C-alpha positions in Angstrom: 170.5 69.7 23.2 171.9 68.2 26.4 175.1 66.3 26.7 173.1 63.2 27.4 171.2 63.7 24.1 174.6 64.4 22.4 176.0 61.2 23.6 173.0 59.2 22.5 173.0 60.5 18.9 173.4 57.6 16.6 176.4 57.6 14.4 176.5 57.2 10.6 178.5 54.3 9.6 179.4 52.7 6.3 180.6 49.1 6.7 181.6 50.0 10.2 184.1 52.5 11.4 186.7 53.7 8.8 190.2 52.2 8.9 192.2 54.9 10.3 195.4 53.1 9.6 194.9 53.2 5.9 196.0 56.5 4.4 193.2 58.3 2.5 193.8 59.9 -0.8 194.6 63.3 0.7 195.8 64.7 -2.7 192.5 64.4 -4.4 191.4 67.9 -3.6 194.8 69.2 -4.7 194.2 67.5 -8.1 190.8 69.2 -8.2 192.6 72.6 -7.6 195.2 71.9 -10.3 192.3 72.1 -12.9 191.7 75.8 -12.0 193.6 78.4 -14.1 197.0 79.3 -12.7 196.0 82.9 -12.2 193.2 81.7 -9.7 195.7 79.5 -7.8 198.1 82.5 -7.7 195.2 84.8 -6.4 194.6 82.3 -3.6 198.3 82.1 -2.7 198.4 85.9 -2.7 195.5 86.0 -0.3 197.5 84.1 2.2 200.4 86.7 2.3 201.6 87.0 5.9 203.8 89.4 7.9 207.2 88.5 9.4 205.3 86.9 12.3 203.2 84.6 10.1 200.0 86.6 10.7 197.4 87.0 7.9 194.2 89.0 7.2 192.7 90.7 10.3 195.6 89.3 12.5 198.1 91.0 10.1 196.2 94.3 10.0 195.1 94.7 13.5 197.4 92.5 15.6 196.5 89.1 16.8 192.7 88.6 17.1 192.0 84.9 16.8 193.4 81.7 15.3 190.3 81.4 13.1 191.7 84.1 10.8 194.8 82.1 10.1 192.8 79.5 8.2 193.6 81.5 4.9 197.2 80.6 5.4 196.3 76.9 5.4 194.1 77.3 2.4 196.9 79.1 0.5 199.2 76.2 1.4 196.8 73.8 -0.4 196.8 76.0 -3.4 200.6 76.4 -3.3 200.9 72.6 -3.5 198.5 72.5 -6.4 200.5 75.4 -8.2 203.8 73.5 -7.3 205.1 76.8 -6.1 207.9 75.5 -3.8 208.8 79.0 -2.4 205.1 79.6 -1.5 204.8 76.2 0.0 207.7 76.8 2.3 206.6 80.3 3.2 203.0 79.3 4.0 204.1 76.2 5.9 206.4 78.3 8.1 203.4 80.5 8.9 201.4 77.4 9.8 204.2 76.3 12.2 204.4 79.9 13.6 200.6 79.8 14.3 201.0 76.7 16.4 203.6 78.5 18.4 200.8 80.7 19.8 198.9 77.7 21.4 198.1 78.0 25.0 198.8 75.2 27.5 195.1 74.0 27.5 195.1 73.5 23.7 193.3 76.7 22.8 194.7 79.8 21.1 194.5 83.4 22.4 191.2 85.2 21.5 191.3 89.1 21.6 187.7 89.8 21.0 185.5 92.2 23.0 182.1 90.9 23.8 179.4 93.4 23.4 177.9 92.8 26.9 181.4 93.2 28.5 181.3 89.6 29.6 184.3 87.3 29.3 184.8 85.6 26.0 182.8 82.3 26.2 184.4 78.9 25.8 182.3 78.4 22.6 184.2 81.2 21.0 187.6 79.6 21.8 186.5 76.2 20.6 185.0 77.5 17.4 188.2 79.5 16.6 190.1 76.3 17.2 188.0 74.4 14.7 187.9 77.1 12.1 191.8 76.8 12.1 192.0 73.1 12.3 189.4 72.5 9.4 191.9 73.9 6.9 195.3 73.4 8.7 194.9 69.6 9.1 194.0 68.7 5.5 196.7 71.1 4.2 199.3 69.3 6.4 198.1 65.9 5.3 198.4 67.0 1.7 201.9 68.4 2.2 203.1 65.1 3.8 201.7 63.2 0.9 203.0 65.6 -1.7 206.7 65.5 -0.7 208.1 63.2 1.9 210.7 65.8 2.9 208.0 67.5 4.9 206.9 64.4 6.8 209.1 64.8 9.9 208.0 68.5 10.2 204.3 67.7 9.8 204.5 64.9 12.3 206.1 67.1 14.8 202.8 69.0 14.9 201.0 66.0 16.1 201.1 66.9 19.8 199.9 70.5 19.4 197.1 69.2 17.1 196.1 66.6 19.6 195.9 69.3 22.4 193.9 71.5 20.2 191.6 68.5 19.3 191.1 67.6 23.0 190.3 71.1 24.0 187.7 71.3 21.1 186.3 67.8 22.0 185.5 69.2 25.5 183.4 72.0 24.0 181.1 70.1 21.8 178.0 70.9 23.8 178.7 74.7 23.7 179.0 74.4 19.8 175.7 72.4 19.5 174.0 75.0 21.6 175.4 77.9 19.5 175.6 76.6 16.1 172.6 74.3 15.8 170.5 76.3 13.3 173.3 77.1 10.8 174.3 74.2 8.6 177.7 75.6 7.5 178.9 75.9 11.1 177.7 72.4 11.9 179.4 71.0 8.8 182.6 72.9 9.7 182.6 71.3 13.2 181.9 67.8 11.6 184.7 68.2 9.1 187.1 69.4 11.7 186.5 66.5 14.1 186.5 63.8 11.3 189.8 65.1 9.9 191.4 65.2 13.4 190.3 61.6 13.8 192.2 60.6 10.6 195.3 62.7 11.4 195.5 61.5 14.9 194.2 58.0 14.0 191.6 58.3 16.9 188.1 57.0 16.3 186.7 59.2 19.1 187.1 62.4 17.0 185.6 60.7 13.9 182.6 59.7 16.1 182.3 63.3 17.4 182.4 64.6 13.8 179.6 62.3 12.8 177.5 63.6 15.6 177.6 67.0 14.1 177.2 65.6 10.7 173.9 64.0 11.5 172.4 67.2 12.7 173.9 69.2 9.7 172.4 66.8 7.2 169.0 67.3 9.0 169.3 70.9 8.0 169.2 70.2 4.2 165.8 70.7 2.8 164.2 68.7 -0.1 165.6 71.1 -2.7 169.2 70.5 -1.5 169.5 73.7 0.5 171.5 73.7 3.6 169.5 76.0 5.8 170.9 79.2 7.1 168.6 81.2 9.4 165.7 79.2 8.0 166.5 79.8 4.3 168.9 79.4 1.5 172.1 81.5 0.9 174.3 80.9 -2.1 177.5 82.0 -0.3 177.0 79.9 2.8 175.7 77.0 0.5 179.2 77.0 -1.1 180.8 76.8 2.4 178.6 73.9 3.3 179.5 72.1 0.1 183.2 72.6 0.8 183.1 71.4 4.3 180.9 68.3 3.4 183.2 67.4 0.5 186.2 67.5 3.0 184.4 64.8 4.9 183.5 62.8 1.8 187.2 62.7 0.5 188.0 61.0 3.7 184.8 58.8 4.1 183.2 58.3 0.7 179.8 57.5 1.9 176.7 57.3 -0.2 174.5 59.4 1.9 177.1 62.2 2.0 177.6 61.9 -1.8 173.8 62.3 -2.3 173.7 65.4 0.0 176.6 66.8 -2.0 174.8 66.3 -5.3 171.6 67.9 -4.3 173.5 70.8 -2.6 175.6 71.3 -5.6 172.6 71.2 -8.1 170.9 74.0 -6.1 174.1 76.0 -6.0 174.9 75.8 -9.6 171.4 76.9 -10.6 172.2 80.3 -9.2 174.9 81.1 -11.7 173.8 83.1 -14.7 175.2 82.6 -18.3 177.7 85.5 -17.9 179.2 83.8 -14.8 177.6 86.2 -12.3 175.7 84.9 -9.2 172.0 85.4 -8.6 171.8 86.2 -4.9 168.0 87.1 -4.7 166.4 85.5 -1.7 169.6 85.0 0.2 169.1 85.0 3.9 172.6 86.2 5.0 174.7 87.6 2.2 174.5 89.9 -0.8 174.2 93.5 -1.7 172.4 95.4 1.2 172.8 92.5 3.7 174.3 93.5 7.0 176.8 91.7 9.2 176.8 91.9 13.0 178.9 95.0 12.9 176.4 96.9 10.7 178.6 96.6 7.6 177.6 95.1 4.3 178.1 91.3 4.0 178.6 90.5 0.4 180.1 87.0 0.8 181.0 85.2 -2.4 184.7 86.0 -2.5 186.4 85.0 -5.8 188.8 82.4 -4.4 186.2 80.7 -2.2 183.7 80.4 -5.2 186.5 79.0 -7.5 187.6 76.6 -4.8 184.1 75.0 -4.5 183.4 75.0 -8.1 186.6 73.0 -8.6 185.4 70.5 -5.9 182.0 70.2 -7.5 183.6 69.5 -10.9 185.8 66.9 -9.4 183.0 65.1 -7.6 180.4 65.5 -10.4 182.1 65.6 -13.8 178.7 65.4 -15.5 177.6 68.7 -13.9 178.1 72.2 -15.5 180.6 73.0 -12.7 183.6 73.3 -15.0 182.0 75.5 -17.6 180.5 77.7 -14.9 183.9 78.0 -13.3 185.4 79.0 -16.7 182.8 81.8 -17.0 183.1 82.9 -13.4 186.8 83.2 -13.7 186.4 85.8 -16.6 184.0 87.8 -14.4 185.8 87.6 -11.0 189.5 88.1 -11.8 191.9 90.4 -13.4 194.9 88.3 -13.9 195.8 87.1 -10.4 193.9 89.9 -8.7 190.3 89.3 -7.3 187.5 91.6 -8.2 185.0 93.0 -5.7 181.9 90.7 -5.4 179.8 93.7 -6.4 181.1 93.2 -9.9 179.5 89.7 -10.3 176.7 89.3 -7.8 173.2 90.3 -8.7 170.3 90.9 -6.4 
């Protein structure tokens, strides 16, 4: 898709552009997480444990790789708010601020990834890494500001680095369309990131950019509700798509988005068995025996990620079986506040 075509994409609207001066209900997602058992929230907080420099996951184990891997800290911040664990809130918020300290002058963050062909890291990788981070950091910060006013000044102080990150990412839209166009979860991630940036920065330009990605993402949903991944359905990536689309809906409660969420959720919930395990037969990208780009096994379906999306579905659709499924899944996937290996509850 060319930049000309990108510019001509019609934008979804509902009664015109959203009123960015009206504060959205940023705590709705937090209220959904409050309905999860405390041990699940604690597992999510534990997952965001950082080193003294605020690094998490791969960045903690291997040294700084990319800002995309810091998103777990932001996800943990949301869960710490839901758990009302003030110590964890303060610790994860410090890590969020430390992450922004690594920002480069152009608005991007360092990327220490070796390309297989020996070529320089393409701009699309920097842009995508930015948006991976922002898609979880921005809503967590909006939630924190709404949860306790004492954090407002500190959150607002991050407006300028977030604006720089947004502008850098905005300039790389074409590269993202070219790279991510056939995988719905990536397109929805890009959409959510830009829409959230628009609400945080109160700039319609970013909301419009997000809606461009959203239009393409919704075209990748088939009649059964599946958001296509490499031409087919995948339960793990379906949950990602639901989470990202719900993030948009919480800000812009549009009927077309709600319908897409309902159909996506119905398909996803159908793949849970009575004992709380997940049927991954037919998955295109994840499951036992599926390989990632490095040749390792790509299981997907991490417990906290599954619990998070089930809580969101239960909030959006109380008439669904999401809550009862979540209860059964919790019994299968956790030992107290420890997550079990996906091999224990996914079935091919």
